[in-house]
C-alpha positions as CSV (number, residue, x, y, z in Angstrom):
1,L,89.4,86.5,-13.1
2,E,92.9,86.1,-11.8
3,G,93.7,83.0,-9.7
4,P,95.6,83.0,-6.5
5,P,99.4,83.3,-6.6
6,E,101.7,80.5,-5.4
7,E,101.4,80.2,-1.7
8,P,104.4,81.5,0.2
9,T,105.7,79.8,3.3
10,V,105.0,81.7,6.5
11,R,105.2,80.4,10.1
12,F,103.2,82.0,12.9
13,H,103.8,81.8,16.6
14,D,107.2,80.2,16.1
15,P,108.7,79.7,19.6
16,D,112.3,79.8,18.2
17,L,111.7,83.2,16.6
18,A,110.0,84.4,19.8
19,A,113.0,83.3,21.8
20,Q,115.2,85.6,19.7
21,H,113.2,88.6,20.7
22,T,112.5,88.2,24.4
23,G,111.8,91.5,26.0
24,L,110.2,93.2,23.0
25,L,106.6,92.5,24.3
26,D,107.4,93.6,27.9
27,G,109.0,96.8,26.5
28,L,106.0,97.5,24.3
29,V,103.6,97.0,27.3
30,A,105.8,99.2,29.5
31,R,105.7,102.0,26.9
32,L,102.0,101.9,26.6
33,R,101.6,101.8,30.4
34,E,103.7,104.9,30.7
35,R,101.7,106.7,28.0
36,Y,98.1,105.8,28.9
37,V,96.0,105.3,32.0
38,W,94.7,101.7,31.8
39,E,90.9,101.4,32.6
40,D,88.8,98.9,34.4
41,V,86.0,97.8,32.0
42,A,82.9,95.6,32.1
43,C,82.1,92.6,29.9
44,A,81.5,93.8,26.4
45,L,78.6,91.4,26.0
46,C,76.7,91.9,29.3
47,G,77.4,95.5,30.3
48,P,78.3,97.2,33.5
49,N,75.9,95.4,35.8
50,A,77.4,91.9,35.1
51,S,79.7,90.4,37.7
52,S,83.1,89.1,36.8
53,S,85.9,87.2,38.4
54,Y,89.7,87.2,38.0
55,A,90.8,84.6,35.4
56,T,94.5,84.9,34.9
57,T,97.5,87.2,34.3
58,K,99.7,87.0,31.2
59,H,102.5,89.4,30.2
60,G,101.6,91.5,33.3
61,T,98.0,92.0,32.1
62,D,94.9,90.7,33.8
63,L,92.0,88.9,32.2
64,R,88.5,88.4,33.7
65,T,85.7,86.1,33.1
66,C,82.1,87.3,33.0
67,E,80.0,85.2,35.4
68,A,76.9,85.4,33.3
69,R,78.2,84.1,30.0
70,G,81.8,83.1,30.6
71,H,83.2,85.7,28.3
72,L,86.9,86.2,28.7
73,Y,88.2,89.8,28.5
74,V,91.1,92.1,29.5
75,S,90.6,94.5,32.4
76,P,92.2,96.9,33.1
77,R,93.1,97.7,29.5
78,L,94.2,100.5,27.4
79,P,91.8,103.4,26.6
80,E,90.3,103.6,23.1
81,E,92.4,106.6,22.3
82,A,95.4,104.2,22.2
83,V,94.0,102.1,19.4
84,T,95.8,104.0,16.6
85,E,99.1,103.6,18.3
86,L,98.5,100.1,19.5
87,Y,97.9,98.8,16.0
88,G,100.5,100.8,14.3
89,S,104.0,99.8,13.3
90,A,105.2,99.0,16.8
91,Y,102.5,96.3,17.1
92,W,103.2,94.8,13.6
93,D,106.9,94.9,14.2
94,D,107.9,94.5,17.9
95,H,104.8,92.6,18.9
96,A,104.9,90.3,15.9
97,K,108.5,89.4,16.6
98,A,107.8,88.9,20.3
99,V,105.1,86.3,19.6
100,G,107.2,84.6,16.9
101,S,105.3,85.8,13.9
102,P,106.4,87.7,10.8
103,T,106.1,91.4,10.6
104,L,103.3,92.9,8.5
105,A,105.7,93.8,5.7
106,E,107.1,90.2,5.7
107,R,103.7,88.7,5.3
108,V,102.4,90.8,2.4
109,A,102.6,88.0,-0.1
110,F,101.0,85.5,2.3
111,D,98.1,87.8,3.2
112,Y,97.4,88.5,-0.5
113,Q,97.4,84.8,-1.4
114,N,95.4,83.9,1.8
115,G,92.8,86.5,0.7
116,F,91.8,84.2,-2.2
117,G,91.4,81.3,0.2
118,K,89.2,83.2,2.6
119,L,87.0,84.3,-0.3
120,A,86.7,80.8,-1.6
121,R,85.9,79.4,1.8
122,D,83.8,82.0,3.5
123,V,82.3,84.4,0.9
124,Q,81.9,82.8,-2.5
125,P,79.6,80.0,-1.4
126,Y,77.1,82.8,-0.6
127,R,78.0,85.8,-2.8
128,R,80.0,85.7,-6.0
129,Q,79.9,89.5,-6.5
130,G,78.9,92.7,-4.8
131,R,80.3,95.6,-2.7
132,L,82.6,94.2,-0.1
133,L,84.2,95.9,2.9
134,D,87.1,94.2,4.8
135,V,87.2,95.5,8.4
136,G,90.6,95.5,9.9
137,A,92.2,95.3,6.4
138,S,95.8,95.6,7.6
139,N,98.1,95.4,4.6
140,G,95.2,95.3,2.1
141,G,95.9,91.8,0.8
142,M,92.3,90.6,1.2
143,V,91.0,93.7,-0.5
144,R,93.4,93.3,-3.4
145,A,92.4,89.6,-3.8
146,A,88.7,90.5,-3.7
147,R,89.0,93.1,-6.4
148,E,90.8,90.6,-8.6
149,Q,87.9,88.2,-8.1
150,G,85.4,90.7,-9.3
151,Y,84.1,92.3,-6.1
152,V,83.9,96.0,-5.6
153,A,86.1,95.9,-2.6
154,S,87.4,98.4,0.0
155,G,88.8,98.1,3.4
156,I,89.0,100.1,6.7
157,E,92.0,100.1,9.1
158,P,92.6,102.4,12.2
159,S,96.4,103.1,11.8
160,P,97.6,105.7,9.2
161,D,101.0,104.0,8.8
162,I,99.4,100.6,8.1
163,C,97.1,102.3,5.6
164,A,100.1,103.7,3.9
165,L,101.7,100.3,3.8
166,A,98.6,98.8,2.2
167,E,98.7,101.4,-0.6
168,R,102.5,101.0,-1.1
169,E,102.5,97.1,-1.1
170,N,99.2,96.2,-2.6
171,G,98.0,99.4,-4.4
172,V,95.0,99.6,-2.1
173,E,93.8,102.9,-0.6
174,L,92.0,102.0,2.6
175,I,89.6,104.1,4.7
176,C,91.7,105.1,7.7
177,G,89.5,105.0,10.8
178,D,86.8,103.1,12.8
179,L,83.7,101.6,11.2
180,R,81.6,103.0,14.0
181,T,82.5,106.5,13.1
182,A,83.4,106.3,9.4
183,D,80.0,107.6,8.3
184,L,79.5,105.1,5.5
185,P,76.1,105.3,3.8
186,P,73.5,103.0,5.5
187,E,72.8,99.7,3.6
188,S,75.4,100.5,1.0
189,L,77.2,97.1,1.1
190,E,76.4,93.5,0.3
191,I,79.4,91.9,2.1
192,V,81.4,92.7,5.3
193,T,84.3,90.5,6.3
194,M,86.2,90.6,9.6
195,H,89.0,87.9,9.8
196,D,90.9,87.9,13.1
197,V,89.6,91.3,14.1
198,L,86.8,90.9,16.6
199,E,89.2,89.8,19.4
200,H,91.1,93.1,19.0
201,L,88.1,95.4,19.3
202,F,87.4,97.3,22.4
203,D,83.7,97.6,21.5
204,P,82.9,94.4,19.5
205,I,79.1,94.7,19.9
206,G,79.1,98.3,18.7
207,T,81.1,97.3,15.6
208,L,78.7,94.4,14.9
209,R,75.9,96.9,15.0
210,A,77.8,99.2,12.6
211,C,78.2,96.2,10.3
212,R,74.4,95.8,10.3
213,E,73.9,99.5,9.5
214,V,76.1,99.5,6.4
215,L,74.8,96.1,5.1
216,A,71.7,96.0,3.0
217,T,69.0,93.5,4.1
218,G,70.2,90.1,3.0
219,G,73.8,91.2,3.1
220,L,76.5,88.8,4.3
221,L,78.7,89.2,7.4
222,V,81.7,86.9,7.9
223,V,83.5,86.9,11.2
224,E,86.5,84.8,12.1
225,T,88.0,85.0,15.6
226,P,89.8,82.8,18.2
227,T,87.4,80.7,20.3
228,T,87.8,79.9,24.0
229,D,86.4,76.5,23.0
230,S,89.7,75.7,21.2
231,L,91.2,72.4,22.0
232,E,94.6,74.0,22.2
233,R,93.3,76.4,24.8
234,H,92.0,73.6,27.0
235,L,95.3,71.6,26.5
236,R,97.7,74.5,27.0
237,G,95.9,76.8,29.4
238,D,97.8,80.1,29.8
239,A,100.3,79.0,27.1
240,W,97.5,79.1,24.5
241,S,99.0,81.1,21.6
242,Q,95.8,83.2,21.3
243,L,95.9,84.2,24.9
244,N,97.6,87.4,24.1
245,P,96.1,90.1,26.3
246,L,97.8,93.2,24.8
247,A,96.1,92.5,21.5
248,H,93.3,90.1,22.2
249,V,91.1,92.0,24.5
250,N,87.8,90.0,23.9
251,L,87.9,86.2,23.5
252,F,84.6,84.6,22.5
253,S,83.2,81.1,23.0
254,E,81.3,79.8,20.0
255,A,78.0,80.2,21.7
256,N,78.7,83.8,22.7
257,L,79.8,84.7,19.2
258,V,76.7,83.2,17.7
259,R,74.6,85.1,20.3
260,A,76.4,88.4,19.5
261,L,75.4,88.1,15.8
262,T,71.9,86.9,16.3
263,S,71.2,89.6,18.9
264,N,72.4,92.4,16.6
265,G,70.5,92.0,13.4
266,F,71.7,88.8,11.8
267,R,70.4,85.4,11.0
268,L,73.0,82.6,11.4
269,L,73.9,80.9,8.1
270,D,76.8,78.8,9.3
271,C,79.3,78.2,12.1
272,Y,82.5,76.2,11.5
273,C,86.2,75.9,12.6
274,P,88.9,76.4,10.0
275,H,91.6,75.1,12.3
276,E,92.3,74.2,15.9
277,N,92.0,77.8,17.3
278,N,89.4,79.8,15.4
279,V,85.7,79.8,14.7
280,I,83.9,81.4,11.8
281,V,80.3,82.6,11.8
282,V,78.5,83.6,8.7
283,G,75.4,85.7,9.1
284,E,72.8,87.3,6.9
285,A,71.4,90.8,7.7
286,I,67.7,90.7,8.6
């Protein structure tokens, strides 16, 4: 098996870089507001009957808090038909620069190397082999790394231009679409990974159910997402780097994330924080 390549240097959420591109995020939001009718939505965890209250506004976009479980979510937000455009090249270029992060093309080497680290940390303690699907595979770095570690790996990504980038940069042909409608064979996988994806999903619970459908009993699900229990969030408030309502439409507490897994066909194996902002849950399909 090939080992990981030398780790490249990449800085995310660099305030100096963001300062060089002021206006890009406002411009992107303005274009999306002109093109789509933004919709009031209910809490993704509790449904339409749950009460919510105004939480805050950032970048001209409102967030609400579910009064039942404290879930933080964007409303009004873009309709689901905007997902392909939202997570296309404009997001990975303009949006990335606006928040002080590298573009997707600039982070290809980092994402490939980081894929080995994610596998070692989150997957290999439980499964050393098997059929693996990376949901929200972006440039395909994780899929490439998994294949080189002996997994039968594939990935799924909603944007056609990002799928094309993954094939061009990493030689990985992704499934272009949404897991909920991809019509993958039931119980056909042993491992599903979702790193920094759940916060972007308009229907996170539906996607977790789709994960259970494609996993065989005993299969492994790894989910990493920002947590509202983050120390940085409590210290910085609205300046929290992960409070990014154009992209992060559902922000989970650790308790809500665990509940989402265990209520939708999984037994909790582990829950841990890889750094100051994120939480990882590992579940087994039951």
